[in-house]
N, C-alpha and C positions, 0 to 999 in steps of 0.2 A: 504678748510679745510674739512676733512672727519673724522668722529668719529665712531668707531666700539665699540659697547657695548656688554659685556658678563656678565651675572649675574648668580650666584649660591651660595646657602647657605648663604644668607644675605651679600654677597660680590659682589661689582659691579666693573668691570674693564672697563675703557674707554680708548681705544687706539686712539691716535690722529695722523693724518698724514697731511702734507701740511703746509701752512703758517697760523700761528695764529696771524693775524693782525686785524686792525679795520674793514677791509672789510668783513671778515668772522666771526668776534667775536659775532655779534648779533645772528646769526643763531646758532653758536656753544654754546653760553650761553643757548639758548632755548633748544637745544638738551640735554645738560648736565642736566638742571633742569628737563626735562621730563623723562630722564633716572633715575634720583634719585627718583622722585616721583613715578615712576612705580615699581622700585625695592625695595624701602625703605631699603637700605643697612645699615649695621653697619659699614662696611669699604668700602670706595671709593678709588680705585687705579686709578690714572691718569698716563697712560703710554705715555710719550712724545717722545718715540724713533723715531717716524716718523715726528717730527716737523722739518721743514727746515728753518723756520724763526719765531721769536716771538718778539712782542713788548709789550708795557704796557697792551694791550688787554688780553694777557695771564695771567697777574697778576690779572686783574679784574675777569677773568673766574675762576681762582683758589680761589680767595677770595669769590666769589659767591657760589662756590661749598662748601667751608668751612662753610659758613653761613648756607646753607641748611643742611649740615651734623650735625652741632651743634644742630639744631632743632630736629634731630633724635637721639641725643646723640651718634653720630658716629664719625669716624675719617677719615682723608684724608691722603693718601700717594701719593706723586708725585715721579715717578721713571723714569729711563732711559732718563734723560734730556740731550740733546745735549749741547755742550759747549757754543754756542751763547745764547741759551735760559737760560742756567744756569747763565751766567753773568747777564742777565736781572733780574732773580729771586734773585740772591745774592745782586745786587745793591739795590733792594727794601726791602731786609730783610725778604723775605717770609719764609725762613727757621725757623724763630721764631714762625710762626703761624701754619705751617704744616710740616710734616716730608718729607724730600727730600732725596732720595737714588739714 
């Protein structure tokens, strides 16, 4: 799992690539939290276009990011979700908690 972070004007874009599963989730969670803490964004965009596989670990990552952003009175947008990952998110009802485009 690789995460590319870009920050500007209180917006943080995190671009994910690879498999978001239990093997890479712990490091990915840490990277996401550190990026949020460093940028203190108002908007966090999680670009999932490079995800080749996602399991429930992806749900945990999004929920953790949402919790961090709530502390900052910010918002989370999940975008460019591949079909397999979208099915995982839809099954869990994540769209009720964060915006998915």
